[in-house]
N, C-alpha and C positions, 0 to 999 in steps of 0.2 A: 619616603623621607629623603630630603636633600642634604648632602654632606658638603662641608667646605673642602677646599683643595689642600688643606694642611695635613690631611691624614688623621686617623683616629686610633687610639690605643684601647684595646679590650681590657676593661677593668673588672668585668665579672661575666661568668657564663652560667646560665641557669638551664638545666636540662629537665624537661617535663616529658610526659608520655608521648605526645605527638609533635612537640616543637622544642626548639632550643633558642634561648634568648641571649643575644650578645648585648652587653652594656658597655657604653662608651661614656663613662661618667653618668650624667643625667639622661643621656640619649640611649636608645636601645633599638635593636633590630631582631625581629622574630624570623627564624629560619626553620625550614622543614628538617627533620632528622637526617634525611638523605643528603640534603645540601650541606649540613654541618659536617657529616662524616666524609664527604668528598673533598673537603678542604682541611688543611692543617691549621687549626685554630686553637689558641690557648690564651689564658689570661696573661696580659702584659704584651701580647703581640700587637704591633702597630700596623694598621692597614692603610694602604694608599687609597686615594679616591678611585683609582682604576680597579683596585682589588674589591673595594666596596661595591662598585657598579657591577662587577662580575658576580659577586655574591647575590646581589639583588636579581640579576638576570637568571642565574642558576636556580634561585629560589622560585622565580616565576615559572621556569621550565618544570621544576619538580612539582609545583602546584598544579600546573596544566596537565602534566603527565599523569598525575594521580587521578584527575578528573577524567582524562581520556581513557585510562584503564577501567575506571568505574563504569563507563558506558557499556563495556563488553560483558559486564555482569548481567545485563538485561537483554542482550541480543548481539547480533553482528551488524557491523556498519562498514560502508565503503569509505575510502579516503575522503571523498567529497563531503559525505555526511559528517564525519568527524571534524573536518576543517570548519564546516558550517557551525557546528555546535561550539567549537572553540572560539570562533569569531564572535558568536553570540555572547560568549562570556567576556568579550572585549580583550582577548589576548592579542598582542601584536603579531604581525605576520612572521617575523623572525623567530618568535617563540613557538608559533604554530608549526613552522617548518621543522624545527628541531624535534618537537613532540611527535609529529607524523613520522619522521625518520626512525625514532626510537620504537614507536608502535609497530612499524614495519619490521624492524630488526627482531622483535620478539614474536612476530607472526600474528599479531592481533589484527592488523590491517593487511588484507590480502584480497584484492578485488577479483582476481581470477578465481580463487576459491569461493568467494561470495557469489559470483555469477553461476558457477557450477552447482552450488548448493541451492541457489534460488530456482534454477531451472528444474532441478530434481523436485523441489517443493511444489513448483507450479504444475509439473506433470502429475504429481500425486493428487493435487487438487483439481485435476482435469481442466486446467487453464489452457487456452489456445495460445499460439505463439505471439499474437499481437498483444494480448494482455500481459504476458510474461515480459515482453520487450518494454511495454509502457511502464510496468512496475519497476523494471531495472533502471529506466531513465529517471524515475522519480527518486530512486535511491542514489543517484549521482553517477550512473554508468553512462558515459558519453557516446555520441554517435559513432565515432571512430572505432570504438570497441564493439559496439552493437553490430556493426557491419560484419564483424568476423564471426558472429554467432550464426550457426545454421540449424535449421529444424527439418527433420525427416518428415516427408509427406505421409509415409506409411505410419509413423508414430502419431502424427497429428490426427490421422483418420482413425487410428485405433482408440485414441483418447476420446474423440468425438462419439464413437460408437458406444463407449462406456457411459458417456453422458446422456445419450439419447433416451434411455428408459426414464431417467429423471425428468426430462423435458416432456416426454409423452404423458407421464403421470400428472405433471404440473398443469398441463393444458388439456387434460382429458375431457373437460366439460365443454369445450368449444366445438364448433362445427369443423368438419374435415378440412375445409379450405382455410379457415382462420387458424385452426390448430397448427397446420403446416407452416403458416407464416410466422406464428409465434415461436415455433421450434427453431426456424431459421434465425429469427431475431435473437433467440436465446443463445444460439451458437455464436453469433456475432458479438453479443455482449460479453460472452465468456472468452472472446479473443480469437476465435477461429476465422480463417479467411472465408470469403463468400463461396469460393469453390468447394471447400470442405463442407461448409454449412449446407449447401444445396445437395451435395452428393449424399451426405449422411441423413439429411432430413427426408430424402426420398425413400429411405429404408424404414421409415416409421410405419408401424402396423396400421393397415387400413381398418377403419372402424366399421363394424357391422351396421347394416341399415337400421336394425332395431335400436342400436345404441344411439345412432345419429338422430333418430326420431325422438327418442327419450330426451336427448340433450336439447333438441329444438323445443320440445314441449316445456321443458323446465325454463328455458330462456324466454319462451313465449309468455308463460305465466308471469314471470318477473317483469317483462316489458309491459304487460297489461296493468299490473299493480302500479308500476311507475306512472303510466298514463293516467290512471285513476287518481293518484296522489296529486297530479298536476291539474286535475279537474277537466281533462280532455274528454270529449264525446264525439260520436259519429265519425266523420271523415278525418277529423284532426287526430282522434285516438288511433284510427287505422293507420294513418300516415306515420305517426310516431312509432308504432309497433313495428311496421315494415322497415322503416329506416334503421331502427336500432338493431333489428335482427340481421338485416343485410350487412351492416357494418361488422357484425360478428362472423360474417362469411356464409350465412345460410342463403340458399337459393330462393329467389322470389317465388318460384313455382311451389316449393315446399311450404313457404310461409302462407301463401295464398290458400293452399289446401287446408292447412290447419285453421286459418281464419274462417274459411267457409264452414268447416265442420263445427266450429264453436258457435258461430253466429248465423247458422243456416236459416233460422227462423226470421232473422232481421234482414240479411243481405241475400 
């Protein structure tokens, strides 16, 4: 609401649970309770245009601060994230700057603590350093700060070793060659460096020949069924099966032996 430059006299004050309303004759102004109590206001007091503008600004700050505090009931946020959310609410920069300062004063915004806590969370979830760094960037931690973060190679390797059994189980049905590549890719997707991925993937348990044969047979049967669904016969079916199994990392020699055993009477 815009006010004239002649000043306004408070004719009535109405106090409700969450707001206080000042009346200036037929005009009125709603204030937060915090804004009202931070100013010396009473019926009959005349406010200058400057005092009214200050009240409006303080009220905006109180409103924005209330919203800023509410964010932290759901989780933790970096300064950048809080700023972004306040700007999305269309608060002006000067209001946002004041709110950010107040949130820092009461320790709700603390980027250093946020980084420390997120790294601990990432380590618990067996994330590699690259994924942790990328996630910190998306939360508004900038490159200058990221550069100061160090990761221990020993700790990264230890985390990767804990993750290895999960990847081994996930790709247990693949050929030895394909399984190893998927494990390496799994480490990379989880944020580990290529060096760590290669080193720890080499520790994967070697599959027994019997297990490898069983896996090939299962993949072979699935490939045959897929070829039949496509209506492939003869050499087309054979080429389809071989290409599919080779893509999965099985050796041509082993595929050929299985094909010969199954279709010896034809080929």
